[in-house]
N, C-alpha and C positions, 0 to 999 in steps of 0.2 A: 508443546510438551515432543518430547521422542517416542518412538517408536520401542514397543516390546516385541521379543521376540519368540516365546517359545507359546503363544498362539492358546490352545484348550485342555494343553498338559499343566498339572497341575507341579508345583516346584515348591520348598518349604522357604522359600523368600518369596514366593509370589512372584508373578510374571518377569523376564529379567530381559537384560541384552547386555552381550558384551561388540560385535561387530558394527558399531557404527557406522562407519561405510558403506556397508553392504546393506544399511533402512536408507542412507541417503541417495545410492544409485538405483536403488530399487525408484525412489522418486523422480531421480534423474532420466533414465529408463523410460515413466511414464510420460514424464514432459517431452522424452525426444520421438517418442510415438505417439501422440496429440499432435506435434505440429504435423509430422506426416502424414496421420490420418487426416489432418484439418487443414492443410494448407490450404487448402480453396477457398472453403469457407472463411480462414483466416485475412485474407488478403481482401475480402469483401466485409465485412464487419466491420458495424458502426463504432468498437469501442478501439478504434485503433489498431485494429489488422488481429486484435488477439482472437480467439475464440473464450467461453466459459471453457469449456474444457480442460484448454494451452494454461488459462487462468488460474483454472481449480488447483491442475500439479504444479504450476511453478510455487502457488502457495504453501501445497503440502513441501517440495524441496525446500521453497524458506525457513520452513519452522522445522523441521530438521536439522539444517545450518546451524541454525540458530541456539536448536536442544542440544545440538553435540556440543559445540563452542562451550557452552557454558556449562555444559554438566562432566563430557570429558577431557576437556582441552584444560588443564590446570596450572596456570601462573601462576608462581609463587609472590611475584611481583606484578603489580598493575604499572603499565607503563603510564598510562594517564594519571594516576596519582600517584604514585609513588606508593602509600598501603600495601597491604599484606596481603592479598587475595579472602582469609577467611573474616579479615576486620572489615572488607566489602560486601560480604555474601554470607559469609559463613556456613558455608554448603557444607564443606569437610574440617574433616580433620585436619589441622596443619601436614602431619608428618604426608597422610596423601600429598597433598597439592603440592608438595614438592618431588613426586615421581611424576609429575607433568602430565599423564596420560591416567586418565580412568579405564580400570579394566571390565569389571563387569558393575552392572545398576539394576539392583532388584528395585522391587515395591518394600520392603525389608530391609533392604542393607548393601553396601556398594562394597566391592572389590578389589584391590590391584592386582589381577589374577584374573585368567581365563578359565573354558571349561576343563580344557586340557594343559593345565600349566600355570605354571605361575614365572616362568623365567620374564625379565625385563622386553626382550623381544619380543614374544608373544604378544603381550599389553600391548604395547607401542603398533608395533606395526598390523595387528589385527584389524586397528582402527583407524587403518594407511588404506589396508587391502578392499579392493580392487583399484590401481592407479587408472584413472580414466580424465576427460576432459571437464567434471566436476572438485576434480583433486585441486586442482588450485585455487578454488573456491573455498573450497573447507579447509586448505590451509593457508589461507588470502596474510596472516600475519604472522609473516614472515620471520621478526624476532623473537615470535613464540617458538618457530619449529627451531628456531637457533640454539635457542639455549635450553630446548628439550634432547636434539641433537648433540650437543657440546655435553650434558649436563649428565646424559643417561647413556646414549649409543653409541658415541662415538668409541669410545674405550671394550665395545663390545664386540663391534665391527671387524675385526680379525678374525675372533673364535669361532664366527655365528654359521651357525647351518647354512650352509649351500639356496639351499631352499628360501630361505629369505633372506641374503644379500639384497636382493633385487627391489625391495621396496626398502628399505636401510639405504641406499643408494639413491631412490629415488626422493625418500625426505631429504637426505644431504644435498639432493638439486634443486632443492626450490631455495635456498639462501646460499651455496657454495655452486651452482652448477657448472665449473668448470672442473674445478677439483671432484664432484662425482662425476663428471662425463669421463676422465680418465680411470675412475674409478671403474664405473659403467665397461670401460674396454676391455677389462682384465676376467669379465664373468662370461662363459658360458652359457647358454638356451637352456642346452640339456641337463644343468645343474641346479635350475630354477624353478618355483614353485609351477607349476602349469598354466598360472593363469597370469602369470607374465611371460614375457621373453625380453631379449636383450633388445632387438630393434625395437619393442617399444619402449625401453625402459632408454635407448639413446632419443626414441623422440620425443618422450616428455621431456628431457632432461634439454634438449633445443630449446624447445619452448618460452624457456623462460626469458624472461626481456632484455636479463644483463645477459646470456650467455653468449659468450663470441669466443671464436676460434681462428688462429691463422690460416689466411685462403693461402692454399700453394699445391702448384702441380708438383712437385717434387715427389716420388712416391705414390703416386693415384694411383698411375696405371706400371704395370709391364713396361720398359724397353722391348722393343719388337724389333728386329730387326727384318729384314726384307729377305733375303735371301733363305728365311726359314717358314718358306710359305711354302707347299708345294707346288705353285705355279711356277715356280724359277728354277723345278730340278726336274728333268728329266725322265729318272724312272719313277716318280709320281706321279707325272703325265701318264706315263707309261699304262699304268697302274690304271688310273683315272682317280687319282686319288686329290684330294681336296682339302683346301685348310690348310693348318698349321704343321709343320714336318715333326 
């Protein structure tokens, strides 16, 4: 099962959750912290180098990812059988499945919306953020991501609010890193959401297996002439100036 986010507060639809990747990263951070805190113990442990606490956090993380893929990532077509998803599991109304991403899952209802709006960008990207190392595992079904992006997000990208574009570029990068790289180059960090930066986006895209860019030295460094340095000018030397003029 997946986590619920509303804690002790009462809600009309019972406990609910919208940002599935926030819960995943909760357990991911617990796993990372447990490996740091238990590194020495894990190295000497009889169970193959994994302490009980590390294995427990790995279990929580794996369960959360599996649940999110089942209940949030809605693929109208199953690539394994060719059958419709609702014919296989009958989890959701077929209309929901065509949106590719569940927004908010409660104990008594499921909605293709968030607590702060029903814009499809909100629904999809709230279930991508934050972008971390575990994002590759959460969205390892590249075919699903490609269908989701092309069916819903691609037409929304041009007019998307700037703070959401960084996440959309990362989603694009999961299946087309070259095109996503070109989009990322056009971004400005100051316009993005506070939880992501341009350098983070570029790094994330560059970690994709099929990412490659032509290696060239042209344009990488500005051309600098020798006589542009203070060391070659008497006036600069008299004034004790150093560096470039």
